[in-house]
MIDOSE-1310 file (N, C-alpha, C; in nm, 2 decimals, decimal comma, always signed):
residues 211
mqqt	-6,73/-1,19/-1,52/-6,67/-1,09/-1,59/-6,65/-0,96/-1,53; -6,75/-0,91/-1,47/-6,74/-0,78/-1,41/-6,66/-0,78/-1,30; -6,66/-0,90/-1,22/-6,56/-0,91/-1,11/-6,43/-0,93/-1,13; -6,42/-0,99/-1,24/-6,28/-1,03/-1,30/-6,22/-0,89/-1,32
rsca	-6,32/-0,81/-1,42/-6,26/-0,68/-1,45/-6,21/-0,58/-1,32; -6,27/-0,58/-1,20/-6,29/-0,51/-1,10/-6,12/-0,57/-1,01; -6,12/-0,71/-1,03/-6,02/-0,76/-0,95/-5,89/-0,70/-1,04; -5,87/-0,69/-1,18/-5,76/-0,66/-1,25/-5,74/-0,51/-1,22
riaa	-5,85/-0,44/-1,22/-5,83/-0,30/-1,19/-5,76/-0,27/-1,04; -5,83/-0,33/-0,96/-5,75/-0,35/-0,79/-5,61/-0,38/-0,82; -5,56/-0,48/-0,86/-5,45/-0,54/-0,88/-5,34/-0,40/-0,96; -5,41/-0,36/-1,07/-5,32/-0,25/-1,14/-5,27/-0,16/-1,03
viiv	-5,39/-0,08/-0,93/-5,38/+0,02/-0,87/-5,28/-0,01/-0,76; -5,26/-0,16/-0,71/-5,19/-0,20/-0,61/-5,02/-0,20/-0,67; -5,03/-0,23/-0,81/-4,88/-0,23/-0,87/-4,84/-0,09/-0,87; -4,89/+0,01/-0,94/-4,86/+0,17/-0,94/-4,83/+0,22/-0,81
alil	-4,90/+0,19/-0,70/-4,88/+0,23/-0,54/-4,73/+0,17/-0,52; -4,70/+0,04/-0,53/-4,58/-0,03/-0,50/-4,46/+0,02/-0,57; -4,48/+0,04/-0,70/-4,39/+0,15/-0,80/-4,37/+0,27/-0,72; -4,46/+0,33/-0,71/-4,43/+0,47/-0,66/-4,39/+0,48/-0,51
vsvg	-4,39/+0,38/-0,41/-4,34/+0,38/-0,29/-4,21/+0,34/-0,33; -4,17/+0,27/-0,40/-4,03/+0,20/-0,43/-3,94/+0,31/-0,50; -4,01/+0,39/-0,58/-3,93/+0,53/-0,62/-3,89/+0,60/-0,54; -4,00/+0,66/-0,46/-3,99/+0,75/-0,34/-3,87/+0,70/-0,23
gcgs	-3,90/+0,61/-0,21/-3,79/+0,52/-0,12/-3,64/+0,53/-0,16; -3,63/+0,50/-0,31/-3,49/+0,52/-0,35/-3,44/+0,67/-0,35; -3,55/+0,76/-0,38/-3,52/+0,90/-0,36/-3,44/+0,95/-0,25; -3,51/+0,87/-0,14/-3,47/+0,92/+0,01/-3,35/+0,86/+0,04
mkpl	-3,27/+0,77/-0,03/-3,16/+0,67/+0,01/-3,05/+0,78/+0,01; -2,95/+0,77/+0,11/-2,83/+0,84/+0,12/-2,73/+0,80/-0,01; -2,67/+0,90/-0,08/-2,57/+0,87/-0,18/-2,45/+0,77/-0,11; -2,39/+0,70/-0,18/-2,27/+0,61/-0,12/-2,16/+0,71/-0,14
psdt	-2,07/+0,70/+0,00/-1,94/+0,79/-0,03/-1,87/+0,74/-0,16; -1,81/+0,89/-0,17/-1,74/+0,88/-0,29/-1,56/+0,82/-0,27; -1,51/+0,77/-0,37/-1,37/+0,72/-0,33/-1,29/+0,81/-0,28; -1,17/+0,80/-0,21/-1,08/+0,89/-0,18/-0,93/+0,82/-0,21
fyrl	-0,84/+0,88/-0,24/-0,74/+0,81/-0,30/-0,61/+0,89/-0,22; -0,49/+0,79/-0,18/-0,39/+0,83/-0,11/-0,28/+0,81/-0,17; -0,19/+0,88/-0,14/-0,03/+0,86/-0,18/+0,05/+0,86/-0,09; +0,17/+0,78/-0,09/+0,26/+0,78/+0,00/+0,34/+0,90/-0,02
kigp	+0,42/+0,98/+0,08/+0,50/+1,11/+0,07/+0,62/+1,06/+0,18; +0,71/+1,03/+0,10/+0,87/+0,99/+0,14/+0,94/+1,08/+0,16; +0,99/+1,13/+0,27/+1,11/+1,24/+0,28/+1,22/+1,21/+0,24; +1,33/+1,29/+0,20/+1,43/+1,24/+0,14/+1,53/+1,20/+0,23
ptpt	+1,62/+1,12/+0,19/+1,73/+1,05/+0,28/+1,80/+1,14/+0,37; +1,81/+1,09/+0,48/+1,91/+1,16/+0,57/+2,05/+1,17/+0,54; +2,13/+1,28/+0,54/+2,24/+1,30/+0,50/+2,36/+1,25/+0,59; +2,36/+1,08/+0,62/+2,44/+1,03/+0,71/+2,55/+0,99/+0,62
nsit	+2,67/+0,95/+0,69/+2,79/+0,88/+0,59/+2,76/+0,74/+0,54; +2,66/+0,64/+0,64/+2,65/+0,56/+0,58/+2,55/+0,54/+0,44; +2,47/+0,65/+0,44/+2,38/+0,67/+0,32/+2,45/+0,69/+0,18; +2,52/+0,83/+0,26/+2,56/+0,90/+0,12/+2,69/+0,81/+0,04
tswt	+2,76/+0,73/+0,11/+2,83/+0,64/+0,04/+2,78/+0,56/-0,06; +2,84/+0,57/-0,20/+2,78/+0,45/-0,30/+2,81/+0,35/-0,28; +2,69/+0,26/-0,31/+2,69/+0,12/-0,30/+2,79/+0,06/-0,40; +2,76/+0,11/-0,55/+2,83/+0,03/-0,64/+2,85/+0,15/-0,75
ddmv	+2,93/+0,09/-0,86/+2,93/+0,15/-0,97/+2,84/+0,09/-1,09; +2,80/-0,04/-1,06/+2,68/-0,08/-1,14/+2,55/-0,05/-1,14; +2,46/-0,10/-1,22/+2,33/-0,08/-1,20/+2,25/-0,14/-1,09; +2,17/-0,08/-1,05/+2,08/-0,17/-0,92/+1,91/-0,15/-0,99
rvak	+1,88/-0,24/-0,96/+1,74/-0,27/-1,02/+1,65/-0,30/-0,91; +1,53/-0,23/-0,87/+1,44/-0,26/-0,79/+1,33/-0,33/-0,84; +1,32/-0,44/-0,81/+1,18/-0,53/-0,87/+1,07/-0,49/-0,79; +0,96/-0,53/-0,85/+0,81/-0,50/-0,81/+0,79/-0,57/-0,65
frgs	+0,76/-0,48/-0,56/+0,72/-0,56/-0,44/+0,61/-0,67/-0,43; +0,65/-0,79/-0,36/+0,55/-0,86/-0,38/+0,46/-0,86/-0,25; +0,33/-0,92/-0,24/+0,26/-0,91/-0,15/+0,13/-1,01/-0,12; +0,06/-1,02/-0,03/-0,03/-1,12/-0,02/-0,15/-1,07/-0,10
gvhr	-0,26/-1,13/-0,11/-0,35/-1,05/-0,20/-0,43/-0,95/-0,15; -0,44/-0,92/-0,01/-0,49/-0,83/+0,03/-0,40/-0,70/-0,01; -0,26/-0,73/+0,01/-0,19/-0,61/+0,01/-0,13/-0,61/-0,17; -0,20/-0,64/-0,23/-0,18/-0,63/-0,36/-0,28/-0,54/-0,42
erai	-0,39/-0,53/-0,33/-0,51/-0,42/-0,39/-0,49/-0,29/-0,33; -0,57/-0,19/-0,39/-0,55/-0,06/-0,38/-0,61/+0,00/-0,24; -0,74/-0,09/-0,21/-0,78/-0,06/-0,09/-0,70/-0,09/+0,05; -0,72/+0,01/+0,13/-0,61/+0,01/+0,26/-0,67/-0,10/+0,34
ayte	-0,56/-0,17/+0,37/-0,60/-0,28/+0,46/-0,61/-0,24/+0,61; -0,69/-0,31/+0,71/-0,70/-0,28/+0,82/-0,72/-0,39/+0,94; -0,68/-0,39/+1,00/-0,67/-0,51/+1,13/-0,73/-0,46/+1,24; -0,80/-0,53/+1,35/-0,86/-0,48/+1,47/-0,75/-0,55/+1,59
tdqv	-0,78/-0,53/+1,72/-0,70/-0,54/+1,80/-0,64/-0,70/+1,82; -0,70/-0,78/+1,77/-0,66/-0,93/+1,77/-0,57/-0,95/+1,67; -0,57/-0,88/+1,56/-0,43/-0,88/+1,43/-0,46/-1,00/+1,35; -0,58/-1,05/+1,39/-0,57/-1,20/+1,29/-0,67/-1,17/+1,18
vvkq	-0,78/-1,12/+1,18/-0,86/-1,05/+1,08/-0,81/-0,94/+0,99; -0,81/-0,97/+0,89/-0,76/-0,83/+0,80/-0,87/-0,80/+0,72; -0,93/-0,69/+0,69/-1,01/-0,63/+0,62/-0,98/-0,51/+0,53; -1,06/-0,44/+0,47/-1,00/-0,34/+0,38/-1,11/-0,24/+0,39
hryh	-1,06/-0,10/+0,40/-1,15/+0,02/+0,38/-1,21/+0,02/+0,25; -1,33/+0,02/+0,25/-1,42/+0,02/+0,14/-1,42/+0,14/+0,01; -1,39/+0,26/+0,09/-1,37/+0,35/-0,01/-1,24/+0,47/+0,00; -1,13/+0,39/+0,07/-1,01/+0,45/+0,09/-0,90/+0,38/+0,05
lwid	-0,84/+0,45/-0,08/-0,77/+0,36/-0,16/-0,63/+0,43/-0,18; -0,52/+0,36/-0,20/-0,40/+0,40/-0,22/-0,42/+0,43/-0,40; -0,33/+0,54/-0,42/-0,33/+0,59/-0,57/-0,32/+0,49/-0,69; -0,22/+0,40/-0,64/-0,16/+0,27/-0,72/-0,15/+0,16/-0,62
sper	-0,15/+0,03/-0,68/-0,12/-0,06/-0,60/+0,00/-0,09/-0,51; +0,01/-0,10/-0,37/+0,12/-0,11/-0,29/+0,22/-0,16/-0,34; +0,22/-0,27/-0,45/+0,32/-0,34/-0,49/+0,41/-0,24/-0,60; +0,32/-0,17/-0,67/+0,38/-0,08/-0,79/+0,44/+0,06/-0,72
mlqt	+0,37/+0,10/-0,60/+0,36/+0,23/-0,54/+0,49/+0,23/-0,49; +0,53/+0,10/-0,40/+0,65/+0,13/-0,29/+0,75/+0,07/-0,42; +0,74/+0,02/-0,51/+0,87/+0,01/-0,61/+0,90/+0,14/-0,63; +0,83/+0,22/-0,71/+0,83/+0,34/-0,77/+0,90/+0,43/-0,65
elvs	+0,84/+0,43/-0,52/+0,92/+0,53/-0,41/+1,04/+0,48/-0,35; +1,09/+0,36/-0,39/+1,20/+0,30/-0,34/+1,31/+0,32/-0,46; +1,27/+0,35/-0,59/+1,36/+0,39/-0,68/+1,38/+0,56/-0,65; +1,29/+0,63/-0,63/+1,32/+0,76/-0,61/+1,42/+0,81/-0,49
ylra	+1,38/+0,70/-0,41/+1,48/+0,74/-0,25/+1,59/+0,66/-0,27; +1,64/+0,56/-0,35/+1,76/+0,53/-0,40/+1,84/+0,63/-0,48; +1,75/+0,70/-0,55/+1,84/+0,81/-0,67/+1,85/+0,92/-0,61; +1,79/+0,94/-0,49/+1,82/+1,08/-0,42/+1,92/+1,05/-0,30
anva	+1,92/+0,91/-0,25/+2,06/+0,86/-0,17/+2,17/+0,86/-0,27; +2,18/+0,86/-0,40/+2,28/+0,86/-0,50/+2,37/+0,73/-0,44; +2,30/+0,61/-0,45/+2,37/+0,48/-0,41/+2,46/+0,42/-0,53; +2,40/+0,47/-0,64/+2,42/+0,40/-0,77/+2,41/+0,47/-0,89
pais	+2,52/+0,46/-1,01/+2,49/+0,57/-1,11/+2,37/+0,53/-1,18; +2,31/+0,42/-1,19/+2,17/+0,40/-1,24/+2,10/+0,30/-1,15; +1,99/+0,36/-1,12/+1,89/+0,29/-1,04/+1,75/+0,28/-1,12; +1,70/+0,18/-1,14/+1,57/+0,14/-1,22/+1,46/+0,04/-1,18
ssdm	+1,34/+0,06/-1,24/+1,26/-0,08/-1,19/+1,28/-0,15/-1,31; +1,32/-0,10/-1,45/+1,34/-0,18/-1,57/+1,44/-0,29/-1,57; +1,43/-0,41/-1,65/+1,51/-0,52/-1,63/+1,57/-0,53/-1,77; +1,66/-0,40/-1,75/+1,76/-0,39/-1,85/+1,93/-0,44/-1,87
ssag	+1,98/-0,52/-1,77/+2,07/-0,56/-1,79/+2,07/-0,68/-1,66; +2,16/-0,79/-1,72/+2,19/-0,91/-1,62/+2,29/-0,86/-1,51; +2,35/-0,77/-1,53/+2,47/-0,73/-1,44/+2,40/-0,64/-1,32; +2,50/-0,62/-1,26/+2,48/-0,52/-1,14/+2,41/-0,58/-1,00
feiq	+2,32/-0,51/-0,95/+2,25/-0,59/-0,82/+2,07/-0,57/-0,84; +2,00/-0,62/-0,76/+1,86/-0,63/-0,76/+1,83/-0,62/-0,62; +1,71/-0,54/-0,60/+1,64/-0,55/-0,47/+1,52/-0,60/-0,47; +1,50/-0,74/-0,38/+1,35/-0,80/-0,40/+1,29/-0,76/-0,26
aqir	+1,16/-0,74/-0,24/+1,10/-0,73/-0,14/+0,96/-0,80/-0,13; +0,92/-0,79/-0,02/+0,77/-0,87/+0,02/+0,73/-0,78/+0,12; +0,60/-0,74/+0,09/+0,56/-0,66/+0,20/+0,47/-0,77/+0,28; +0,51/-0,76/+0,42/+0,46/-0,83/+0,51/+0,33/-0,79/+0,59
rmdh	+0,33/-0,67/+0,61/+0,20/-0,58/+0,68/+0,22/-0,46/+0,61; +0,12/-0,38/+0,62/+0,07/-0,24/+0,56/-0,04/-0,19/+0,59; -0,05/-0,21/+0,74/-0,21/-0,20/+0,80/-0,25/-0,08/+0,90; -0,35/-0,05/+0,88/-0,41/+0,04/+0,96/-0,48/-0,05/+1,06
vlaa	-0,41/-0,03/+1,20/-0,47/-0,10/+1,33/-0,57/-0,02/+1,38; -0,69/-0,08/+1,42/-0,77/+0,00/+1,49/-0,79/-0,06/+1,63; -0,78/-0,02/+1,74/-0,79/-0,06/+1,88/-0,90/+0,04/+1,98; -0,93/-0,01/+2,07/-1,02/+0,04/+2,18/-0,93/+0,17/+2,26
dgag	-0,82/+0,15/+2,27/-0,76/+0,28/+2,32/-0,70/+0,36/+2,21; -0,74/+0,35/+2,10/-0,64/+0,43/+2,00/-0,62/+0,34/+1,86; -0,55/+0,42/+1,77/-0,56/+0,37/+1,64/-0,38/+0,40/+1,62; -0,35/+0,28/+1,52/-0,22/+0,33/+1,46/-0,20/+0,23/+1,32
vvva	-0,05/+0,26/+1,30/-0,06/+0,17/+1,16/+0,10/+0,08/+1,20; +0,11/-0,03/+1,13/+0,21/-0,10/+1,14/+0,28/-0,15/+0,98; +0,38/-0,16/+0,95/+0,45/-0,17/+0,82/+0,55/-0,25/+0,86; +0,56/-0,36/+0,78/+0,67/-0,48/+0,77/+0,71/-0,50/+0,64
fale	+0,82/-0,51/+0,56/+0,88/-0,53/+0,49/+0,97/-0,66/+0,49; +1,02/-0,73/+0,42/+1,12/-0,83/+0,41/+1,21/-0,76/+0,28; +1,33/-0,74/+0,29/+1,41/-0,66/+0,18/+1,53/-0,75/+0,16; +1,58/-0,78/+0,05/+1,68/-0,85/+0,01/+1,80/-0,78/-0,10
lver	+1,92/-0,79/-0,10/+1,99/-0,72/-0,19/+2,07/-0,83/-0,25; +2,03/-0,87/-0,40/+2,09/-0,99/-0,45/+2,21/-0,92/-0,57; +2,30/-0,99/-0,60/+2,42/-0,97/-0,71/+2,35/-1,06/-0,82; +2,34/-0,97/-0,94/+2,29/-1,02/-1,04/+2,39/-1,10/-1,15
nagk	+2,52/-1,09/-1,13/+2,61/-1,13/-1,19/+2,62/-1,27/-1,18; +2,60/-1,33/-1,08/+2,66/-1,48/-1,06/+2,53/-1,53/-1,01; +2,44/-1,54/-1,12/+2,30/-1,61/-1,09/+2,24/-1,56/-0,96; +2,20/-1,43/-0,95/+2,14/-1,38/-0,82/+2,17/-1,43/-0,69
sfvf	+2,34/-1,41/-0,67/+2,38/-1,45/-0,54/+2,33/-1,36/-0,44; +2,31/-1,40/-0,31/+2,27/-1,36/-0,19/+2,37/-1,25/-0,14; +2,35/-1,11/-0,11/+2,45/-1,03/-0,06/+2,38/-0,99/+0,09; +2,26/-0,94/+0,10/+2,20/-0,91/+0,24/+2,04/-0,92/+0,24
gkey	+2,01/-0,96/+0,35/+1,85/-0,94/+0,35/+1,80/-0,91/+0,51; +1,70/-0,88/+0,52/+1,65/-0,85/+0,69/+1,50/-0,82/+0,66; +1,43/-0,84/+0,78/+1,29/-0,81/+0,76/+1,28/-0,67/+0,86; +1,23/-0,57/+0,81/+1,21/-0,43/+0,91/+1,06/-0,43/+0,93
resr	+1,04/-0,39/+1,06/+0,92/-0,33/+1,09/+0,89/-0,22/+1,17; +0,82/-0,12/+1,15/+0,79/+0,01/+1,21/+0,64/+0,04/+1,25; +0,61/+0,09/+1,35/+0,49/+0,11/+1,40/+0,45/+0,28/+1,44; +0,33/+0,33/+1,42/+0,33/+0,46/+1,44/+0,20/+0,46/+1,52
svsg	+0,16/+0,57/+1,61/+0,01/+0,60/+1,65/-0,03/+0,68/+1,57; -0,16/+0,70/+1,59/-0,23/+0,79/+1,48/-0,35/+0,84/+1,57; -0,39/+0,98/+1,57/-0,47/+1,04/+1,65/-0,59/+1,05/+1,59; -0,69/+0,96/+1,62/-0,81/+0,94/+1,57/-0,79/+0,85/+1,45
ndms	-0,89/+0,84/+1,37/-0,92/+0,76/+1,24/-0,90/+0,84/+1,14; -0,88/+0,95/+1,14/-0,86/+1,02/+1,00/-0,77/+0,95/+0,88; -0,84/+0,90/+0,77/-0,73/+0,84/+0,71/-0,63/+0,91/+0,62; -0,62/+1,06/+0,64/-0,51/+1,14/+0,59/-0,41/+1,11/+0,69
avav	-0,44/+1,11/+0,84/-0,32/+1,07/+0,90/-0,25/+0,95/+0,90; -0,36/+0,86/+0,85/-0,31/+0,71/+0,85/-0,21/+0,71/+0,73; -0,22/+0,79/+0,64/-0,17/+0,77/+0,50/-0,01/+0,83/+0,56; -0,01/+0,95/+0,63/+0,11/+1,03/+0,67/+0,20/+0,94/+0,75
amsd	+0,11/+0,87/+0,84/+0,20/+0,79/+0,91/+0,24/+0,67/+0,86; +0,17/+0,60/+0,76/+0,23/+0,50/+0,67/+0,35/+0,54/+0,60; +0,37/+0,68/+0,53/+0,47/+0,71/+0,47/+0,59/+0,74/+0,58; +0,57/+0,79/+0,68/+0,71/+0,81/+0,78/+0,74/+0,66/+0,81
avgv	+0,65/+0,57/+0,83/+0,73/+0,42/+0,88/+0,78/+0,37/+0,74; +0,74/+0,40/+0,63/+0,80/+0,33/+0,52/+0,94/+0,43/+0,49; +0,94/+0,55/+0,51/+1,07/+0,61/+0,50/+1,18/+0,59/+0,59; +1,16/+0,55/+0,70/+1,23/+0,50/+0,77/+1,29/+0,35/+0,75
ifer	+1,20/+0,26/+0,72/+1,23/+0,14/+0,68/+1,35/+0,16/+0,56; +1,30/+0,25/+0,45/+1,40/+0,28/+0,33/+1,51/+0,28/+0,38; +1,54/+0,40/+0,48/+1,67/+0,46/+0,53/+1,74/+0,33/+0,61; +1,66/+0,28/+0,69/+1,76/+0,16/+0,76/+1,81/+0,07/+0,66
ftad	+1,72/+0,01/+0,56/+1,77/-0,08/+0,47/+1,88/-0,03/+0,36; +1,89/+0,08/+0,32/+1,98/+0,17/+0,24/+2,11/+0,16/+0,33; +2,11/+0,20/+0,47/+2,23/+0,21/+0,54/+2,28/+0,07/+0,57; +2,21/-0,02/+0,59/+2,24/-0,19/+0,62/+2,30/-0,25/+0,50
agaa	+2,24/-0,21/+0,36/+2,28/-0,28/+0,29/+2,43/-0,20/+0,23; +2,42/-0,07/+0,24/+2,54/-0,06/+0,18/+2,67/-0,07/+0,27; +2,63/-0,10/+0,40/+2,75/-0,15/+0,49/+2,79/-0,29/+0,45; +2,67/-0,38/+0,41/+2,71/-0,50/+0,39/+2,79/-0,53/+0,28
lqr	+2,77/-0,41/+0,18/+2,87/-0,40/+0,04/+3,00/-0,35/+0,06; +3,03/-0,30/+0,20/+3,15/-0,26/+0,21/+3,25/-0,35/+0,29; +3,19/-0,46/+0,32/+3,27/-0,56/+0,37/+3,34/-0,63/+0,31
């Protein structure tokens, strides 16, 4: 009996020691990084004749952008040199999902360009025109000799009056170099690339409607 009690006391001491070691180890662990959020900052339209010309007197609706699973999430996507594997930055996130964020930014851009009297993301009318977009790439690219970003969208303009008949469509791609891997610089480079794509599409779609 005495031997049994002695073994029980030794076991209890070992358990307490293990708990103290575990608690001490947790206290010395580094805290996890906090999430950092980024927004796009798109510059105003360039005042060129092709952009300042109004598209239409009807309403223009910008549909929510579509994207693959990784580009529907807020974590910023990145690829390495082979550009086959796509991953996500765990603690660096867009302020909203890219699908919604790009939709909002394009509405603001087209309003500033004054391409139509009414531009909205809401589906309030069956008339006018609609812009549909697919996110092909919106990636931070990591390479041994430097970093950069690649943005690619497929954009289409359709007329809603006759069962969404096709008017114009094109895939746009822009890339930018980034000095270092600072994620703020990545967001700025992404913003510049997206802004140029918006500008190119606005001019091209306006020209298609004038034909």
